[in-house]
Each structure stands twice: as structure tokens, then as C-alpha cells.
N, C-alpha and C positions, 0 to 999 in steps of 0.2 A: 593499491585499495585497502581502505582503512579496517582495520580486525574488526572493532567496533562494528563498524555497518557490514561486514561479511558474516557476520553471527545472524545477521538476519535476514539471509538467505534462507528460508525454507526449501530442504531436499525437493518437495512437490513444486517447486518454483513461486510459492509466494511469497511477498517481501514484505515480512513482518514489520517494518517501521510504517507499513499503511496501515495498519490495522489497529482497530478500537483498543482492542485490549493491548497493544504495546503502549498506545499514544496515552494510555489512562494513568490519572494520577493517584486512583485506588489502591490500596494496599494490596488486592491481589493482581495488579500490573503483572502480564504476560514479559517476560526480561527477552523472547525470541526465540525462535524454533532450536538454535543451538546451543544456546545457555539451559545450565543447571539440570535436572531432572524430567523436567513436566514434559519432554517428548516422548522418554521410554514406552509413552501408550499409544505411541505413533507408526503403525506396519509400515508404512512408506520412508519415515527415519529410520526403523532400524533395520530393512532393507537396506537401502541406500546406502547412509553413513556407517551404520556399525557394521553389517554383514560385507559390503562391498568396497566401502570406503571412497566410494565418490562424494564430491559437493553437493548435485542436485543430479537426480534422476536424469538426465538429459545425457550423461554420459554410461549408460546403460543399455547394451543391446537388445534389452528384452523390453524397453518402454515403448510402446505404453502395458504395462502389465496388470493384471488382475486388483493387486492391491492399490492401486494406481485410479485405476479404471470404475472398480466400484461404488466409488464416491459421485462420479459424474450423472447417474441417474437421481438420487438423492436432491441434486441441487445443481438443476444444470446451469441457470445464468449464474451461479455462485462459482462455479468452476472452469466458464467460461475464461478468463483472465488467465487461472491457471493454467489452461492447455493453452493457451493463445502467446504467457509467457514462455513456458516449453518449448513451443514450436520454435520461437524465437532466439532460445538458450541454443537447440540442437542445432540451428542455422546458421548463427553470428557467433558465437561463444559467449562467457559470464562478462568479457569486459563492457561494451556498452550497452548491455540490458543492465549491470550493475549499475554502472554510473547514472542511465537515464532513473531507475531506482531511487536514487540517494536523493535526485533531482529533485523526484516529486514528494519524498520524504520532507525535504527541506521545504518546499512550497507548503506542504499541508502543517509544519509547525509554523510558518508563518499567518497562516490562515486562522490555526486556531489560536496562537498567541495575540491575534490583531481583530479576529471578525467572531469567536466563540464566547456567545453569553452564557454556554454552561449547557446546552442543548444542541449545539451543533456537529458534534463532533463526528458523529456517525455521516452525517451528510458530505463534510469533507471529508472523510478517509474513505468513502464510494467515489468523489468526485475525480480524488487524486489517482486514485487506482484504476478508473477507467476510462478518463479524458487524457486526450494528448497534452503534453508539458507547454505545446504552445496555448491552447484554450486556457488552462489553469493560467498560466502568466497572464495571456487576455483579461480574465476576469478579474484578477487582482489589478492589473493596471485600470480599466474601468472602474472599477469602486473606488480607487484611490481621486481617479479625476471626478468621480459625482461625488463623493466627500468632500473633497475641496470645491467644487461649484454650487453645492448646497449648504455648506456652512455645518457639514455633520462634526460633531464632537468627538473627540477619539472614545471620551467616557459614554457615550451612548451606544454601548456594546449592543444592545436589541434591534437599534434599527439599523448598525452596521452590519449585524449577521443575516439579518432580514434582507437586507439592499444586495448582500453576497451572493446569497441564495436564488436569489432574482435573475441577477446579473449570471448566475452559472446557467438557468433556465433557459436562459433567453438566448445564450451564444449555443447549444446544445441542443 
């Protein structure tokens, strides 16, 4: 496992590499949950990493504790992925989950490089977080086929972004 990518594993089972704040090019870009001092405010990080020395809360016998669950009510859909990730980590371990998250991040970065007109990052981040990897790949393949058959120029980023988003909506 690549240490740079490992640093993107949040103790709460969110993979930072799929977040808009991490993918941003702005000066305020987040560098991930495990680097820097920005995680000091996080009660999950403080308990999991600092106090107990775990990679994620999956290793804790007290999971799901109050520190973890109190966020769920505030944004049930937003934390659904987190809960699913954590359950998978507890069942299968970190290796396979981590490998899939890196694959998702690479697909996201491909989408951002090739189909982002400057306003689609959030959409692509959500798609790469929520959709099965097979569907993300299928959307990219379908987009490339359509670009070729319709003669879409690489420089027409606005049209490319619109088409990719339509394809993702169609396959979901």
C-alpha cells in the first residue's frame, strides 16, 4: 500500500481522495485526514488514532460509539457511505477496500482531467463515491465511444462534461 494513499484513509472510513476539498486546486485544499494538524478538531480522529492507535474505527470494540453515530442524524445520506465503508472494513479488512478506493480516486482524477469544465467536480466526486467501479468505467467507456462517433473535440470541455453527466444519469 502506497503511504501517500494510506494517508487518505479517514479513521471514520471516508476516503479523502474522493472529496472535493482534497481534489480542489485552491489554496485552501485539504491534504487528507492523516496529514497536518487540521484533524485535531475531529473527535473521531482523536479517539481512534491518537487515543487508541487504530487506522480506522473498524478495529475498535466500541464501534459504533457516540462519537461516531451522533453525526448520522445530521446528514443521514451523507454518512450512509461512511457506514457502508466501515461495515465492509470490519468484514473484509482494509486491503481490498483500500485498493477499490484508490481505483475510484484514479477514475475520478481521469474524469476531472478529461471531462471537467470547471463546474462538475462535485458531481464526479459523488458519482465516484457512490457508484460501483464497474459503472464508473462503463460511463467513461460510453462517453469515449460517443465522443468518437459524434466527433466531439477534446477542447469542447463544456459539451464533454454535459455528455458524461448525462451518461452517468442514464446508467444509474
